[in-house]
C-alpha positions as CSV (number, residue, x, y, z in Angstrom):
1,X,10.2,10.5,-4.2
2,X,11.4,9.2,-1.0
3,X,14.1,6.6,-1.1
4,X,15.0,3.8,1.3
5,X,16.6,5.1,4.7
6,X,15.0,8.7,4.1
7,X,12.2,9.9,6.5
8,X,8.8,10.2,4.8
9,X,7.6,13.6,4.9
10,X,4.1,13.7,7.1
11,X,0.9,13.4,5.1
12,X,-2.7,13.5,6.0
13,X,-4.9,11.4,3.9
14,X,-8.7,10.4,3.9
15,X,-9.5,6.7,4.5
16,X,-12.5,4.3,4.9
17,X,-14.5,4.3,8.4
18,X,-14.8,8.0,8.0
19,X,-10.7,8.2,9.3
20,X,-7.9,10.6,8.3
21,X,-4.8,8.9,8.3
22,X,-1.6,10.9,9.4
23,X,1.8,9.5,9.4
24,X,3.1,11.5,12.2
25,X,0.3,10.3,14.6
26,X,1.3,6.7,13.7
27,X,5.1,6.8,15.3
28,X,5.6,3.9,17.3
29,X,4.2,1.5,14.9
30,X,5.6,0.1,11.7
31,X,3.1,1.4,8.6
32,X,3.0,-0.9,5.5
33,X,1.3,1.1,2.7
34,X,0.6,-1.1,-0.3
35,X,-0.6,0.7,-3.5
36,X,-2.7,-0.9,-6.1
37,X,-4.3,0.3,-9.4
38,X,-8.1,-0.1,-8.8
39,X,-11.0,-1.7,-6.7
40,X,-12.9,-4.6,-8.0
41,X,-10.4,-5.9,-10.7
42,X,-9.2,-9.4,-10.4
43,X,-5.3,-8.7,-9.6
44,X,-6.3,-6.1,-7.0
45,X,-9.0,-8.3,-5.2
46,X,-6.5,-11.0,-5.1
47,X,-3.9,-8.6,-3.8
48,X,-6.3,-7.2,-1.1
49,X,-7.7,-10.7,0.0
50,X,-4.0,-11.8,0.7
51,X,-3.0,-8.8,2.8
52,X,-6.4,-9.4,4.9
53,X,-5.7,-13.3,4.9
54,X,-2.4,-12.4,6.5
55,X,-3.3,-9.4,8.6
56,X,-2.7,-11.2,12.0
57,X,0.9,-11.9,10.8
58,X,1.4,-8.1,10.1
59,X,-0.4,-7.2,13.3
60,X,1.7,-9.5,15.6
61,X,4.9,-7.6,14.1
62,X,3.3,-4.2,15.6
63,X,2.6,-3.2,11.5
64,X,-0.4,-1.0,10.4
65,X,-1.5,-2.2,7.1
66,X,-3.0,0.3,4.6
67,X,-4.3,-0.2,0.8
68,X,-3.9,2.8,-1.3
69,X,-5.5,3.5,-4.5
70,X,-6.7,6.6,-6.4
71,X,-10.3,5.3,-6.0
72,X,-12.9,7.5,-4.2
73,X,-13.9,7.0,-0.6
74,X,-17.1,5.5,-1.7
75,X,-15.8,2.9,-3.7
76,X,-13.2,2.0,-1.1
77,X,-15.7,1.5,1.5
78,X,-18.1,-0.7,-0.8
79,X,-14.7,-2.8,-1.9
80,X,-13.6,-3.0,1.9
81,X,-17.2,-4.4,2.9
82,X,-17.6,-6.4,0.2
83,X,-14.1,-8.2,0.7
84,X,-14.5,-7.9,4.9
85,X,-10.9,-6.2,4.8
86,X,-9.8,-5.8,8.5
87,X,-8.0,-2.5,7.7
88,X,-8.3,0.8,6.4
89,X,-8.2,1.7,2.5
90,X,-6.8,5.2,1.9
91,X,-8.3,7.2,-1.0
92,X,-5.6,9.0,-2.8
93,X,-8.0,10.4,-5.2
94,X,-5.6,13.9,-6.0
95,X,-2.6,11.3,-6.5
96,X,-0.4,13.2,-3.9
97,X,0.5,10.1,-1.8
98,X,1.4,8.5,-5.4
99,X,3.7,11.2,-6.4
100,X,5.5,11.1,-3.2
101,X,6.3,7.3,-3.4
102,X,6.8,7.4,-7.2
103,X,4.0,4.7,-8.2
104,X,2.3,6.6,-11.1
105,X,3.0,5.1,-14.5
106,X,1.9,5.8,-17.9
107,X,0.4,2.8,-19.7
108,X,-1.5,2.3,-23.0
109,X,-5.2,0.9,-22.6
110,X,-7.1,0.3,-25.6
111,X,-4.6,2.7,-27.4
112,X,-5.3,5.5,-24.9
113,X,-2.4,6.2,-22.7
114,X,-3.3,6.9,-19.2
115,X,-1.4,7.2,-15.7
116,X,-2.1,3.9,-13.6
117,X,-0.9,2.9,-10.2
118,X,2.3,0.6,-10.3
119,X,1.4,-2.3,-7.9
120,X,4.2,-1.2,-4.9
121,X,4.5,-1.9,-1.4
122,X,6.5,0.4,1.3
123,X,7.3,-0.2,4.8
124,X,8.0,2.7,7.2
125,X,9.5,2.3,10.4
126,X,8.6,3.2,13.8
127,X,10.2,6.7,13.3
128,X,8.9,7.4,10.2
129,X,11.7,6.3,7.8
130,X,11.2,4.0,4.8
131,X,12.6,0.9,5.9
132,X,12.0,-0.9,2.6
133,X,10.3,-0.8,-0.8
134,X,9.0,-3.2,-3.3
135,X,8.3,-1.8,-6.5
136,X,6.5,-3.2,-9.8
137,X,5.5,-6.2,-8.2
138,X,3.4,-9.3,-9.3
139,X,0.1,-10.1,-7.7
140,X,0.8,-13.7,-6.8
141,X,3.3,-14.4,-3.9
142,X,3.8,-10.5,-3.2
143,X,2.4,-10.7,-0.1
144,X,4.4,-13.5,1.3
145,X,7.6,-12.1,0.0
146,X,7.0,-9.2,2.0
147,X,6.3,-11.3,5.3
148,X,9.2,-13.6,4.4
149,X,11.3,-10.3,4.4
150,X,9.9,-8.7,7.4
151,X,9.8,-11.9,9.5
152,X,13.3,-13.0,8.7
153,X,14.8,-9.2,9.1
154,X,16.5,-9.2,5.6
155,X,15.9,-7.2,2.7
156,X,14.1,-9.0,0.2
157,X,14.6,-7.6,-3.4
158,X,12.5,-10.2,-5.2
159,X,9.9,-8.4,-7.2
160,X,11.6,-4.8,-7.3
161,X,12.6,-3.0,-10.3
């Protein structure tokens, strides 16, 4: 698992708009990865809408934003179109990116144990080093707390566990 202050290993992952996202190719930009459990669920829809509504503020800070879940590219394309998202969604269908950032958690759903994505966000700097992590966050106010921290230049621990 990558820790704050450490380089993030290079990865190539499939994304919407027929793109492959390679971390090394994004050097010179900050990269914000926000992990969420599933497209078309109430909390995840709110979170994606919040990131979309605030996208100009991230863009103004030279930050590329990517949503990440284990949904298929087909589901992501439909969700991205339906929500008019201005950034790409990464399909981590095999869970390798989730494992790298340690966001998979076992939880119980209707009496069955499943592995689910823990809502978390990571800011990678222009050199590919993990600058900040927000783990196990609540949907409401999360995007604003991330932006506050980025815009003030301070590390906000609110929402981390």
